[in-house]
SERO-623085 format. One record per residue (C-alpha): residue in three letters; x, y, z negated. Coordinates in pm, whole numbers, padded with zeros to 5 digits, always signed. Each point is the difference from the previous one (the first is absolute). Example, Ala and Ser with C-alpha at 12.3 -4.5 7.8 and 13.67 -1.06 7.14 Angstrom:
2
ALA+01230-00450-00780SER+00137+00344+00066
***
This chain:
231
MET-07948-00875-07496THR-00159+00019+00342ILE+00127+00278+00231PRO-00267+00145+00226GLY+00051-00049+00373SER+00062+00365+00078LYS+00261+00036-00273LEU+00175-00316+00116LEU+00013+00129+00354ARG+00146+00333-00115ARG+00268-00183-00204ILE+00097-00217+00299LEU+00031+00308+00221ALA+00214+00176-00261ILE+00236-00298-00027SER+00026-00017+00382ALA+00085+00370+00019LEU+00265-00041-00269VAL+00160-00290+00188GLY+00005+00207+00322LEU+00160+00291-00178LEU+00272-00219-00147ALA+00070-00149+00344ALA+00034+00346+00153CYS+00250+00102-00267THR+00225-00305+00059PRO+00324+00113+00182PRO+00068-00154+00345PRO+00275-00267+00033THR+00347+00145+00028ALA+00134+00022+00362PRO+00336-00165+00072PRO+00296+00240+00020THR+00019-00004+00378SER+00186+00333+00013ASN+00307-00141-00177LEU-00010-00312+00215SER-00004+00205+00321LEU+00295+00209-00117ASP+00202-00313-00073MET-00084-00139+00342ARG+00117+00318+00172ARG+00327-00005-00192LEU+00056-00365+00089GLN-00068+00069+00368SER+00243+00293+00000ALA+00273-00219-00154MET-00064-00271+00259ASP+00026+00255+00282ARG+00337+00121-00129GLN+00127-00356-00025GLU-00114-00072+00355GLN+00187+00306+00129THR+00314-00113-00182ILE-00031-00349+00148GLN-00042+00142+00350SER+00311+00215-00043LEU+00204-00295-00123SER-00130-00215+00286SER+00119+00257+00254GLN+00346+00007-00158VAL+00018-00380+00000ALA-00106-00011+00365GLU+00275+00247+00093LEU+00264-00204-00182ASP-00130-00318+00157SER+00025+00157+00345ARG+00362+00100-00063LEU+00091-00346-00124GLN-00172-00157+00300ARG+00205+00211+00243GLN+00322-00088-00177ALA-00093-00370-00005GLU-00071+00006+00374GLU+00333+00170+00065LEU+00189-00257-00206GLU-00185-00288+00165GLN+00099+00131+00341LEU+00359+00022-00112ARG-00008-00359-00126GLN-00108-00118+00344VAL+00312+00146+00163PRO+00261-00276+00051GLN+00283+00061-00242LEU+00358-00040+00115PRO+00224-00232-00202GLN+00212+00190-00246PRO+00375-00028+00062MET+00223-00140-00268PRO+00184+00270-00194GLN+00355+00050+00124PRO+00290+00137-00198VAL+00059+00367+00062GLN+00324+00069+00182ALA+00158+00334+00054VAL+00000+00081+00370PRO+00211+00290+00123ALA-00200+00265+00176GLN+00047+00010+00375GLU-00017+00324+00186GLY-00298+00027+00230VAL-00194-00288-00164ALA-00326+00103-00175ALA-00077-00143-00341PRO-00322-00208-00033LEU-00306+00207-00081PRO-00212-00079-00310GLY-00294-00070+00231ASP+00174-00276+00194GLY-00187-00331-00020SER-00308-00178+00133PRO-00330+00182+00052THR-00146-00176-00303GLU+00292+00097-00223ILE-00008+00364+00101TYR-00377+00026-00035LEU-00006-00172-00338GLN+00277+00223-00132ALA-00178+00315+00119PHE-00337-00114-00136GLY+00160-00087-00334ASP+00146+00351-00019TYR-00341+00148+00086ALA-00181-00206-00264SER+00258+00106-00260GLY-00036+00370+00083ARG+00344+00030+00162TYR-00146+00191+00290GLN+00320+00135+00150ALA+00150-00349+00019ALA-00328-00131+00141ILE-00003+00271+00267ARG+00348-00104+00111GLY-00102-00365+00005PHE-00324+00045+00194THR+00170+00239+00243THR+00275-00256+00065PHE-00259-00273+00046LEU-00201+00204+00251LYS+00308+00099+00200ARG+00130-00355+00025PHE-00327-00193+00025PRO-00268+00233+00145ASN-00198-00293+00141ASN+00008-00217-00310SER-00334-00120-00138TYR+00061+00209-00313ALA+00098+00318+00182SER-00343+00161-00044ASN+00006-00077-00372ALA+00351+00142-00029GLN-00118+00317+00174PHE-00291+00035-00242TRP+00217-00052-00310LEU+00249+00249+00139GLY-00278+00260+00013ASP-00112-00093-00348CYS+00353+00058-00134TYR-00023+00361+00114PHE-00360+00025-00123ASN+00093-00115-00350GLN+00274+00265-00007GLN-00260+00262+00099GLN+00180+00065+00329TYR-00334+00017+00175PRO+00096+00138+00346GLN+00258-00276+00048ALA-00245-00257-00138ILE-00268+00106+00250GLN+00250-00029+00283GLU+00093-00356-00102PHE-00364-00105-00048GLU-00087+00135+00344ARG+00271-00224+00143VAL-00187-00296-00143LEU-00306+00104+00202ASN+00191+00088+00318ASP+00268-00270+00013TYR-00204-00285-00150PRO-00367+00054+00097SER-00105-00343-00130ALA+00189+00025-00327PRO-00189-00143-00300LYS+00091+00308-00201SER-00137+00251+00250PRO-00308+00074-00217ASP+00223+00060-00301ALA+00224+00226+00210LEU-00301+00216+00093LEU-00107+00019-00364LYS+00350+00107-00102ILE+00004+00263+00275ALA-00330+00143-00125THR+00126+00007-00359ALA+00328+00165+00102GLN-00185+00265+00202LEU-00209+00082-00305GLN+00318+00040-00205LEU+00129+00240+00266GLY-00321+00204-00014ALA-00128-00105+00343PRO-00356-00128-00060ASP-00093+00017+00371LYS+00282-00238+00094ALA-00087-00221-00294ARG-00361-00017+00115GLN+00114-00083+00352ALA+00207-00292-00130VAL-00297-00127-00202ASN-00229+00024+00303THR+00248-00202+00205LEU+00017-00255-00281ASN-00380-00030-00009GLN-00024-00045+00376ARG+00280-00254+00042TYR-00027-00199-00320PRO-00350+00050-00146LYS+00013-00312-00220SER+00355+00026-00134PRO+00072+00054-00371ALA+00194+00314+00097THR-00319+00144+00153GLN-00187-00056-00323LYS+00274+00169-00200ALA+00000+00295+00239GLN-00355+00079-00112GLU+00142+00087-00342LEU+00226+00272+00135ALA-00117+00345-00110ILE+00031+00178+00334PRO-00128+00361-00034
***
């Protein structure tokens, strides 16, 4: 059967309209769940930030321990370079009657190296009273020895570790006054500042830190002084 031209045209238009309507009703493609992805990324970033802060804290603690070990290693290396005296052969102990007017040997009698090593061993072991006696004996007998400035510093630190801050400050100041070129002068100033803070004297602590910054701007003690919470 032959379809007239006008009817055929109307049928084609109707089919085209139907196709357009069906296309308009087709739902758009589903968008990816970007919201969930962004939330996961934020959580991951937050966890990474916390881990980085933990690593930085641990790194600071490791650096502090490394600095302490380095100072102790330098101290021991200096001691190894001191010529050691030959040790005498042990002699049998004989009872000697006491003689009137003759003083008994003091525990500190010996060479400078022996006295210093004994005092430093007492200090390292926390026997501060014995270390104080040893360093005091050393300084009285050998005030010009190459280790006199170190002995003076450790003497101050014995009092500092016992929280006897006024006496500690006095001994640390002797390091600065009696041994101006002492290697431990920066550490003595840092200890003075810390002791002044413990005594509730922030102005004196700040003064010690300022002196430390001016005299020894690149020393490790100067860097540590920046961490002091001076009000």
